[in-house]
C-alpha positions as CSV (number, residue, x, y, z in Angstrom):
1,M,-6.8,6.1,-6.8
2,F,-10.4,6.7,-7.7
3,I,-12.9,5.5,-10.2
4,V,-15.5,7.7,-11.9
5,V,-18.6,6.0,-13.2
6,C,-20.4,8.0,-15.9
7,P,-23.8,7.3,-17.4
8,N,-22.6,7.3,-21.0
9,T,-19.5,8.0,-23.3
10,V,-20.4,11.6,-23.9
11,V,-20.3,12.4,-20.1
12,S,-17.2,10.1,-19.8
13,K,-15.3,12.2,-22.4
14,L,-16.3,15.5,-20.7
15,V,-15.0,14.1,-17.3
16,Y,-11.8,12.9,-19.0
17,D,-11.2,16.3,-20.6
18,W,-11.9,18.1,-17.3
19,V,-9.5,15.8,-15.4
20,A,-6.7,15.3,-18.0
21,G,-7.0,18.4,-20.1
22,A,-7.8,18.7,-23.8
23,E,-7.0,20.6,-27.0
24,V,-10.1,22.8,-27.7
25,E,-10.9,24.3,-31.0
26,R,-12.3,27.8,-30.8
27,P,-15.0,29.2,-33.2
28,D,-12.3,31.1,-35.2
29,G,-10.5,27.7,-35.9
30,T,-7.6,28.2,-33.6
31,T,-6.7,25.5,-31.1
32,V,-5.9,26.2,-27.5
33,I,-4.8,23.8,-24.7
34,R,-7.0,23.6,-21.6
35,P,-4.9,22.0,-18.9
36,G,-6.4,19.3,-16.7
37,R,-7.9,20.3,-13.3
38,L,-6.1,17.5,-11.4
39,D,-2.3,17.9,-11.7
40,L,-1.5,14.3,-11.1
41,F,-3.6,13.3,-14.1
42,S,-3.1,16.3,-16.4
43,N,-1.8,15.5,-19.9
44,Y,-0.7,19.2,-20.3
45,E,1.7,21.5,-18.5
46,D,2.8,25.0,-19.3
47,G,0.7,24.9,-22.5
48,A,2.3,21.7,-23.9
49,A,1.6,18.0,-23.8
50,V,3.7,16.2,-21.1
51,G,4.3,13.2,-23.4
52,N,7.9,14.2,-24.0
53,D,8.9,13.1,-20.4
54,P,8.0,9.4,-20.1
55,Y,8.7,9.5,-16.3
56,K,6.6,12.6,-15.5
57,R,3.6,10.7,-14.1
58,L,5.7,8.2,-12.3
59,K,7.7,11.0,-10.7
60,V,4.6,12.6,-9.5
61,A,3.0,9.3,-8.3
62,L,6.2,8.4,-6.4
63,K,6.8,12.0,-5.2
64,A,10.4,11.5,-6.1
65,D,13.0,12.1,-8.8
66,I,14.1,9.2,-11.0
67,D,17.7,8.5,-11.8
68,A,17.5,7.4,-15.5
69,D,20.7,5.4,-15.3
70,A,19.6,3.4,-12.3
71,W,16.1,3.0,-13.9
72,A,17.8,1.6,-17.0
73,T,19.4,-1.2,-14.9
74,M,15.9,-2.4,-14.0
75,H,15.0,-3.1,-17.7
76,A,16.0,-6.7,-17.5
77,T,14.5,-10.1,-17.0
78,T,16.8,-10.8,-14.0
79,S,16.8,-9.1,-10.6
80,R,19.6,-6.9,-9.4
81,P,21.7,-8.7,-6.7
82,F,20.5,-8.5,-3.1
83,D,21.2,-10.3,0.1
84,E,18.8,-13.1,0.9
85,P,16.3,-11.9,3.6
86,D,16.0,-13.7,6.9
87,T,12.3,-14.5,6.1
88,G,13.3,-16.3,2.8
89,K,10.7,-14.1,1.0
90,V,10.8,-11.0,-1.1
91,A,8.0,-8.7,-2.2
92,V,8.1,-7.3,-5.7
93,K,6.0,-4.2,-6.2
94,V,5.5,-2.7,-9.6
95,I,4.1,0.8,-10.1
96,N,3.3,1.9,-13.7
97,D,3.4,5.4,-15.0
98,Y,-0.2,6.0,-14.1
99,G,0.4,5.1,-10.4
100,D,-1.3,1.7,-10.6
101,E,0.4,-0.7,-8.1
102,V,0.6,-4.5,-7.9
103,M,2.7,-6.6,-5.4
104,K,3.5,-10.3,-5.2
105,V,5.5,-12.2,-2.6
106,F,8.1,-14.8,-3.7
107,E,10.0,-17.5,-1.9
108,V,13.8,-17.2,-2.5
C-alpha cells in the first residue's frame, strides 16, 4: 500500500490516469484506452475495462483464485461454523476489493 500526495487536483488526476489507466481522446475524435502502468491498480486489461469481474482486484491482492460459491456463503450477518479456539479469541480480517485490510479480535 502506498499514498501519493499531489500538489493539486490537476496533478492528482494525471497520477491517477498514469497508475490506473484512462480513456484518451485523440485529436481525430477517436477514443483509445491507455492501460494503467501498475497492474494491481489498473482499471483496464486487454483493451477493456476490468469492471465486468468484481473479484479481479481482490484476486490480484490475495494472489489467489476465488471460489464464487464459497464466497457467496460469506454474504451473511452470521459467521460460518468453527470450533472454539483454545485462546477464546478469534481475529476477523476483512480485505476489500482494493486490498485495504482491517482486523479486529473478538472474545468468543
